[in-house]
N, C-alpha and C positions, 0 to 999 in steps of 0.2 A: 584501578579496577574496583567497582562497587560490588561488594559481596551480595547485597540484596538483589541488585539487578541481575547479576550472574546466576544467582539461585533460581530466579524466575525464568531466565532463558533456558537453564538446564531442565526445569520442569516442563517447559513447552517442548523442548527437543525430545524428551522421553515420551511425551504423548504422541508427537509426530512419528517417532520410530515405531510405536505400537500400532499406529494406524496405516502404515505403508501398504500392507497387504490388502486391507479393506479398501483403501483408495483405488488400488489397481483393479480390483474386481468391479467396483462400482463404475469406474471410468470405462471399463470394457463394455459394461451394460448400458453406458450413457445415462445413468440414473442421476439426474440433476438434483432431485429432491433429497435423496439420501446422502449424496456426496456433500451437500451443504452442511451436514452435521459434523463433518470432519474438520480438523484444524487446517489442513492444506496450507502450510506456512511458506513464506517466501524463501526460507532457509538461511543459515548463518552467513553464507557468502554474500548474498544480496543484502541481508540485514547490515552486515559490516560495511558494505560499500555505500549504502544510502546514509549511514551514520557519518562516514568520512566526508561524503559530498556535502552534507548539511553543515558540518563543522568547518570544512575548508572554505566554503562560500559564505559562511556566517549567516546562513538562512535563518530567519526568525519566524516568518509567517509560513507555517508548514501545514499542508493539507493532505489528509489521507482519505481516499474514496474507497471504502470497503474495510472497515475495522476487523470484521470477522471476530475471532476470539482474542485478538489483541497481540498476536506474536510480533508482527511488524511494528505495532504501536509502541512496544517497549524500546525498540531500536530508535524510532523517531523521537520518542520522549527523552531518551537518554541524550541524544544529540541536541534536542531543544534546550535541555538544562545547560549544556555547555555554551550555547549561543544566546541564552536568556530569551528564548523564543517560546512559542506555544504551538502545540499540535491540535488542529481541528480535525476530528475524525468522524466519518459518516458511516452509519450502519442501520440496516432496515430492521433487524430482529432484536427485540428486547433482551432475550436470554443471552445473546452473544455480547451485548453491551454490558450486561450485568457481570458476566464472566470476565470480560476484558477490564472492566473498571476495578474489579477485585484484584486482578493480577497487577495492574498498574499501581494500585495502592500498596500492594505487597512489595513492589519494587521501589517504593518511595518516590514515585514520579507523578503522583496525582495532580500536583499543582501545574504541571506542564501539559495537561491534556484536557481538551474540551470536547466531550462526547455529544454528537448530534444524532438523535434517533429519528428515523423516518426514511422515506424514499430519497435515494441519493440525488436524482435529478431535480426533484422539488427543492431539496435543501440547497443544492448548488445555486439554484436561481436566486435564492435569498441571501447568499453570502456575498459580501462586498468586495473581498480581496483588498489590495493586491496580494498575490501569493508568491513566495520566494522558492518554494519547493513543493512538489506534488507527487504523491505515490498513488498510482491507479492499480487497484487489485480487487476488482469485483467481477461479475459476470462479463465475459468478454464482448458480448453484443452491446454492452452499455459503454464501452470505451469511447466510441466516437461521439455519442451524444454527451458524455461527460466532458470530453475534450472540448467540444464546441461551446459548452457553458463556461469552462475554465479559461480558455484561450484569451478572451477579452480582459480577463482579470489577472493576467500574469505580470509580475514586475519585470523590469529589464534585468536580464541575466538569470531569470528563473529557470529551474530545472524541473523536468517531468520524467519520472521513472514509471514505466508500464511493465508489469510482470506478465509472465506466461506467454512470451512471444514465440518460444520454441516448443515448450511442453506444457500441458499434454498436447498430443498431435491433433486431437479433436477440436482444440481451440485455435489451431493454426489459421483457418480461413478468416475468422474474425480478427485475429492478430495481424494478419497481412493487410486487411482492410484498414485497420487502425494506423498501421505504419504508413500506408499510402496517404491517408488523410493528413497526418502530421507533416508529411513532405510537401503537401499542397499549401500549407498555411504560411503566410508571409512572415518572415523573421525567424523561422524555426530552423535550427541545425540539429540533425538527429542521426543516431547510430545504433545498430543492433549489437548487443554484447552477449557472448555466450557465458553469462554468469548465472548460476542457479538454474532456473527454468527458462532462462533467456529473457533479457530485459531490453527495452527500447529506451535509451537515454537521450533526452531532447532538451535543447537550450533555446530560450527565447531571446533573440537579438544579441 
């Protein structure tokens, strides 16, 4: 266990715990702008699971669509260090990238993360792939267009984890549409898991 990584995870979790009540109030008001200021992490259960999946499959080309403040990036980068891989992580907002970059450096994982600043869909169009592991965690109405750009660039055996399939409930319609889209795609095997906020775990061929 790396003490620097664990210290950063603890710092993130303390922030998440402080923001729980604020997030609930903003979600009730459906305030998309203000809620984007919150950490809204995938949580330790999902973080631990994605790390295990990456390490057990020896995934090296790891893609994260939606860095936010870097909570999940820490789990991905820690796993990438174990597999001698690299995390390519996409984020629209400069202040979030700045925060995430600082946290990743504090954890001693900077060499395993490549930050891409800009619109996720535009960035995805320019990435060559192939990808061994993908984490989708951005606005849920962007899951399907993101998947459609990623799908042709998946390596055989690649895994995709999509967060927020069950919670919050306001995201459920977009989540259901995403799950249906994945099931339509040739070569995809997929399952809904009640881990964290609910994840769709999908495998290509």
